[in-house]
N, C-alpha and C positions, 0 to 999 in steps of 0.2 A: 504494500499500499504506499503510495506517495504521500509526501507531507501535506500537499495541497488538499487531498481528499480525506484527511483525518477529520473526524467529527467528535469533539471532546466537550467537557464542561465549559471551556472557554468560548465555544461558539454559542452558548446559550446566553441570551441577554434578555433582561426585564426592562420594559419601558413604562414610565409612569403615563397616567391618562393623557397628559398634555403632549408628550413626545409622540405617543401612539397616534393621536388624532393629527398631529402635524406631519408625521412621516406617512400616514395612510388616509389622507383626507377623503378620498374617494369612497372608503368604507362607510363614511358617516354622511356624506353630503352628495354622493354621486360624482358627476364630472365637475371639473373646476370651471374652465372657460373665462371669457373676458367680459361677460354681460351681453353679448350679441345674440345669445339664445335664452328663451324663457326658463330653461331648466338648468342654467349655469349656476355654479355654486353660490355666487353672491346673493342671488334671489332665494336659495334654499336657507341661507343664514337669516335673512329677513323673515322668511316664512316661520322659521323655528322659534324666533322671538315672538312673532305675531301669534302663533298658535297657542301660547301661554296666555296672551291677552284675551283671545277669543274664548278660551275655556273659562276665563273668569266671567265673561258676558254670559255664556251658556249656563253658568252656575247662578246667574241672577245678580252678578256684581259688576257694575260699571257699564254704562250704555255708550260711551264714547271712547274712541282710541285715536290718538294723534300720532301721525307718522311725518317725520321730516327727513328729506335726503338732500344734503348740500354737498355736491362734489362726492367725495368718498365717505363722508360721515353720515351715519344713520342714527336717528333717535326715534324710539317708539315709547310712548307714554300711555298707560291705561289708568283707569279709575276704579280697578277692581279691589279686592280685599288686601293687596299687598303681601309680599313674601313675609312669613314670620320673621321678626327682626333678628332673632338669634341665629337664623339659618341662612342669611342672605349669601354669605360666602360659600357655604356648603352646596347650596342649590345650583351655583354656577360654576363649581370647580371640583366637586366630588362625584365621580361616576356612580350611577345607580342610586342617586339621591333625588328625591322630589315628592311632591304631595300626591302624584297620580298613581302611586302604587296602592293608595288607599281608595278602593273603588267606591267607598261611601261619599268621598269628596269629588271625585271625577269619574262618573259612571261611564260616560261615552266620550272619552277624550281621544284626541289623535296621538299625542305624544306620551306614550306610556313606559318608554324605556329609560327615561332619565338622562338622556344624551344630548338632546337639542341645544340648550344654552351652553353646555360644556364645550360643544363643537364650536359655537359662535365665539366663545371666549378664547379658546385655543388658536383659532384661525384669524384672530384680529390683533393688529398691532396695538390697538387701544380698545379696552372694554370697560365700561362703567355700569354698574348696577346700583339702583337706589329704591328702597322700599320705604313706604310711608303708611303707618297705621297707628291708631290709638294716640295721635298727637305727637308721635315720635318718628324719626327717620333714621334709617341705617343705610350706609353707602360703602362701596368698595371699588377699587380701581385695579385693573390688570394689564399686563402687557404680554401678549402671546401666551396667555393662560396663567402667567405668574402674578401673584399678589404683589403690587408694588408699594402698598402702604397699609397701615393698620385700618381696620374697620372703624368707620366714624358713626357714632350714635348721637343724635342731638334732638332737642325739642323742636317742633315745628307746627306751624298753623296751615301747612299745605294739605290739600285734599289727599285722601288715601289713594293707594295704587303703586304701580311699579313703572319705573323709568329705565330703559336700557339704551345706552349709547355704545356704538361700536364703529370701528374703522377696519374693513377687511384688509388682510395682509397682502401688500402688493407683491411680495416675493413668492406668494402661493397662487394669487389671482392676478396673473400678469396683465398689465396695461388694461385693467378693467374699468368699466364705465356702467353706471346704472342707467337703463333706458326707462324713462317715465312711462312709456306705453306698456312695458311689461309689468311694472309695479302697479299701475292703475288697474290692469286686467286682473291682477291677483286680489287687489282690494275690492274690486267690484264683485268677484266671486265670493269673498267673505261676506259682504252685505246681502248678496242674493240668498246665501245660505242661512243668514241671520237677520231676518226682517226685523226692523226696529233698532238695529245697531247703526251707529254713526261713525264713519271713519273719515277723518280729516288728513288729507295728504297734501303738504306744501300749500295749505290754504284752500284746497278744493275739497268739497264735501261729497261723500259717497254715502248713499242711503237707498234701501229698497223696501217697498211695502208688500210686494207681491211675490217675493222669492224667485223661484225658477221661471215663473211666467215673465218676470222682468228681464231675466237672462236672455230668453229666447226673443223677446221683443227688441231688446238693445243690440243684439248681435245679428238681426236679420231684418230685411226690408219687409215692412208690413204688407205692401202690395204683392210680394211674392208668396205670401202664406195662402194656402188652398182653402183654409177654414180657420176660424178663431182657435187660439191655443187652448187646448184641453189642459186644465190645471187641477190636479187631484192631490189631496193631502191626507196622511194618516198619522198615527202617533210617532212612528219611527221611519216614515217614508213620505217622499214627495216626488211627483213626476209632472212634467210638462211636455206636450208634444203637439206637433202639427206636421203637415207635409208641404213641401215646396212645389211651386208651380213649374219651376225651371231647373232646379238642381237634380243631378242624376244619382248620386250616391248617398249613403246614410250618414247622419250626423248625429253624434252622441256626446253629451256633457255629463260626466258621472262623478259622484262624490260620495265619500264615506266619512262620516263624523266631521264634515267640514273640509276634508282633504280632497283636492282635485285629483281623481285617479285618472290620469291622461292615458294610461294603458288599459283601463277597463278593469275586468276581473270578475269574480263570480256574480256580482250584483248586476253588472251590465249584461253579462251573458243571460242572466235569468230574466232581465228586462226585455231583451230582444226576443227571447223565446215566448214570453208571456203575451207580448203584443200580437204575435202570430197566432197563438192558440186562441186568445179572446176574440180576435177579428174572424177567424175561421168559424168559431162557435156562434158568434153573432149573426153572421150572414148564412150560416149553414152550408158553407162552401169550402172545399179543400184547396183554396188558393195557394200558389207557390209562395214560400216565405220571402223570396227575393222580390216578388211583385207587391207584397204587403208592405215591406220595409223600404222599397225604392223611394228615394227623396225624402225620407223621414228626417225631421229636425226635432231633437228631443233632449231631455235632460232627466236625470234621476238622482236622488240623494236619499241615502239611508243611514240610520244610526245603528251601530253594532257595539255590543259589549266587548271590550278588549279585542279590537280587530287585529287580525294578522295580515301584514303586507308582505309582498314578495321581495322587497328591498327596503333599505333604510330611508330612501327618499319617498317611500309610500305611494307610488304611481300605479300599483296594481294590487287589487284586494285578493288575498288568498283564502280568507275565512269562508267556510261553508256554513257556519252557525251564526245565528243572530245573537245568541247568549240568553242567559236567564231561562225563562220558561217559554220563550219563542221558538218556532220551528226553525228549519234550515233557511238560509238565505233564498235559495231557489223556491221553496214552498212559500215563504212569506211574500216574496215578490209576485209570484204567480197567483196567490190567493187574493192579494190586494187588487191587482190589475184585472183579474178575472171578474171581480165583483163591481168595482167602481167605474172601470172603463166601459163595461158592458151596460151599467146603469146610465152613464152619460150618453152613449150612442142611442139608447132607447128614448131618452128625454130630448135628444137633440137630432131629429130625423134629417134635417137639412145637412148637417155635418156628416151624418152617416151616409147620406146619398152621395155627397162630393167625394168622400173617402172611397166608396165602392167604384165610383167612375174612375177614380185615379188608379185603383188596383186593376181594373179591366183594361185601362190604357196601357199600364205597365205590361200586362200580359200580352196584349197585341204587339207591342214593341219588342218584347223578348222573343216572341214566336217569329216575327219578321226578321229579327237579327240572328236567330238561332243557327242558321246555316253559315253566316258570315262569322259568328263567334266561334263556331267549332273550327273552321278553317284558320282563324286567327290564332286560336289556342294551340293547334297543331304546328302552325308556323313558328309561334313563339317557343314552343317546347323543342322543336327541331333546331331552332336557332340557338337555343340555350346549350345544345350539346357541343356546337362548334362556334360559340358566340364570340365574335371579335368585337362586338359592340359593347358587351358588358364584361368588365374584369371585376369579379366579385371579391368580397373580403372574407377572412377565414371565419368570422362569426357564422356566416351563412353556409360555409363549407364544412362546418361541424368541428373546426380545430380550435375554436375559442369558446369560452363559457358564454351562454346566452344572456347572462345577467349584465353583459356590457352593451346590450342593444341601444341604450341611450347615447352611446359613443358613436354609433354607426353613422357614416356619411357617404352619400352618393354624389360624385361630382359629375355633372352633365357638361360635356364639352364638345367642340366641333373641330374636326380635322385630325389627321394622323399625327401631326407633329405635336400639337397641344396635348392630345390624349396620351401620346407616348411620354411626354415630360412628366405629366401627372402620375401615370402608371409606375414609372420608374422612381418616383419620389415619394409616393404615398405610403401610409402605414397599412401593410397588407392585412393586418388584423381586423381593422375597423373601417378602412376607407376603400370604396369601390369607385370604378370609373365607367361611365356609360358614354360612348362616343357617337355623336350625331353625324349624319352624312349630309352635308349641305344644309340649307336653311329649312326649318319645319314650315308647314303650311300655316296660314292665318285661319285659325279654326273658329273664329267668331261667327256666330249664328248657324254653325253646323251642327248636325245632330250627332248623337253618340255613334252612329254608323261609321263615321269617319275615323273614329279611334281604332276600329277594328279593320278597316280597309287600308289605312295608311301604316305602312311597315314600321316607320319610326315611332308613331304614336303607340301602336300595338305592342311593340317590344318594350318601350319605356313603361307602359301600363303594367306589362307583365313583370319587369324588373322590380317595380315598386310594389306590386301585389295589392292594387287598390281598386280592383274592378268593382267589388261589391261594398267594401267598407274600409275605413281607415284603421280599423282594429288590428288588421294584419299587415300594416305598413311595415316594409322590410328595413327601411332606413329612417332614423330619427331626423336626420339632417340632410335636405336635398339642396345642392348648391349648384347654381348655374355658373360655369366657369367658361367665359368667352373672352375674346380679345377686347381691349378698351378702345375700340375704334367704331366707326359707323356700323360696319357689318356685325361686329360683336353685340353692339347695343340692340340692333334689329333682331338678332337671334334671341336675345334675352326677352325682348318685348313679345315676340311670338310664343316663347315657352311659357311666359307669365299668362298670356292670353289663353293658351291651352289649359293651364291649371285652374284659371278663374272660370273657364267655360264649363269644364267637366268635373273638377275636383277642387272647388273653392275652399273646402274645409281644410285642405293642406296648408293654405295660406292663413285661414282663420286661426288654426291651431299652432301657427308659428313654426312650421317645418321648412319653409322655403327661404333661401338665402342667395345673395350675389356675392361671388368671391372678388375680393379686391386684390389686385396684384400691382406691384410697383410699375410706375411709368418710367423711372430713371434709376440708374446706378451711378452714384458718385463715389470716386475712390482715388486714394493716393497710395504710396507704398506701404503705409501703416494702417490704414483704415478703410472700410467700405460701408457706405450708407445707402439704403434703398429708399427711394422717395415716391410717395403715391400722389403728389401734386406738384405744381410749379412753386408753390410756397415752400414746400419741404425741400425741394431741389435748391432753391436759393439759400435756405438756412444751412443746408449741407455744404454748399460751396463756400459760404462765409466761415463755417466752422473748420473746414479743412484747409482753407486759405491757399494761397498759391494758384496754380493751375491744375486742379484735379482732372482726372479722366471722367468724362461724362458719357454714358450710354443711354440712349433712348430705346426702350423695349416697344416694338411695334406689335408684337403678338406674343401669346403664351409659348409658342413653339420656339421663340429665340432665347428663352430663359432655360438654362442648363438644369438637368435634373438635381445636381448638387445644390444649386441656388434654390430651386423650387421646393425643396424640403423645408426651408424655413417659411415659405409663404402658405404651406398647407399643413404646417406643424405647429409648434408652440406659438409662433408669431403670426398665425392666421388672422386675416381680417375679414369679417363677414358683415355684410349689410342685410339685416332682415328685410324680407318683403312684407310689408304690413298693410292691412286695410283699415281706412278711417272708419269709425263706427257709423258715421252718418252717410258714407258712401253706398250708393246702389251699384252692385257689380254690373247689372245690365246697362245702366246709364254710363258707367265708366268705359265698358268695352264698346258701346255704341259710338261714344264720343272719340276715342282714340283709335279704334279698329274698324269702325264701320265706314260707310261711304263718306267721301270728303264733303265737308260742309263748310260754309262761310265761317261759322264759329271756330272750326278747327283751324282753318287757314289763318284766321286772326290770331289765334293762340300761338301757332307756329312763328308767325311773323313778329309778334310782340316778344316771345321768349328768344327768338334768334337775335333781336335787336339787343336784349339784355346780354347774351353771350358776346356779341361784337363789342359792346360797351366795355365788358370786362377785359377783353383782349387789348383794346385801345388803351385802357387805364394802365395795363402792364407795360 
């Protein structure tokens, strides 16, 4: 045996809680990221602190939560009961310590493992907790999880509650930035799930009276809804649903104990099953499940005793039991929907008639497309055997653990040189590459038939596995990686049009991004700086002084694989594709991708003038 392969007592090392969290942050908060994705670690830190404040509201203590984010500094203040003053330090710095182990105090809480605020503490360069109750206040400050001073106890007239301040560690979350759109969406979900709660974020008020009904109304165009939202509530369950007039696939928003389960789980599976069974029974027809659920827009929230999730970030429910004396999750959801949705349809015949017409329309369309779909699936299957278009990642090839699905990325690129550079540079465990051939079609106003008839769209749909539902989406991040020139911009626009036309929930749920790659490389013998704008180039020239070498990258294919590793690795820059809550998808597509109109001509002329002015100023 060689010395290198020896395994002795010296190889065994014990880490304290703080060291372990900082060394293995992914175990506690999922992926890290820079804030460009809604599930990046900085938002998980915020969520962990907020969950405690929400639990206070659920327990009837404190109707308002204040959130402030200024730059990298986050402050969360609630008006709950406050942490018991003698345990303030322990609650945020001792593992497996918290009030939620006592089910009498927190019967249906999200954070049951006593880890949340400890992770926030350990992963922050600055962390301060202050608790006020019974006319006294106790506070403590930490740096990277280490207590920096004594606990302070003082008399106070401030209202009771807990205030947490933290600054995420820039050495762990590199180049991070909080995006207000993601924070606002998170806070809206909290108020939808807790009607009566007020959250104030940087001065903006979030409040909901009608729960999940408000969620569907705020996230969808009213004119696109086939019938008024069906909103049903029980003791431990709430559902809201309608069908879209134009959307093709299924859309679900699911929650457990206030946690947004973006990957679904047992409750969402039961919900989908119960909708089909109830509607079949109501009409006395054996309709296909896909016809019933086609174009559905829905939300479900349930409350479970001590829920079991499939990961620390709690994105998928694994529990099969509701807890206590209640039946299984599947039985509970089926019984509720079977009774109350059936009652609703009997009492609202107009809605029942519209729903049946929608199902019959979906049935006709499915039969009309059956031959085309069969051929398309065969083509996609055959192509996947010798597929030069898709270079998959090892997670989907079975070589890497499935629990890393949140890290998966599909780069959609155009041309052999660009896809070759990305393929050689990528992380083969989690990053896949889909290569387009030429420009895709403008799919605006086309029917779903075109997705099956067009080889590019068909293979892209098959690669993503999104024909029926987002539930089986194979890649968490879908990144459009095209050249930063006119042709590249056009391809981006055509791909975004495709997703908006047929799979808008991909964008609504924050899965679609644009890859930013450097326009310039500025270097001298000692240093190389990559620049993403003219302003960055000028700053780099000034920094390096003298006459540095300047390279202008005209396309992705000009960037060597060794360089590309930086741009799709730790230093990746992604711009999320987002929809404004007030924007109608149909109006958006009609304006930008429909027939040319005087309004669009004026828009182009006015914005072109702005661009020219900027160039002249430079």
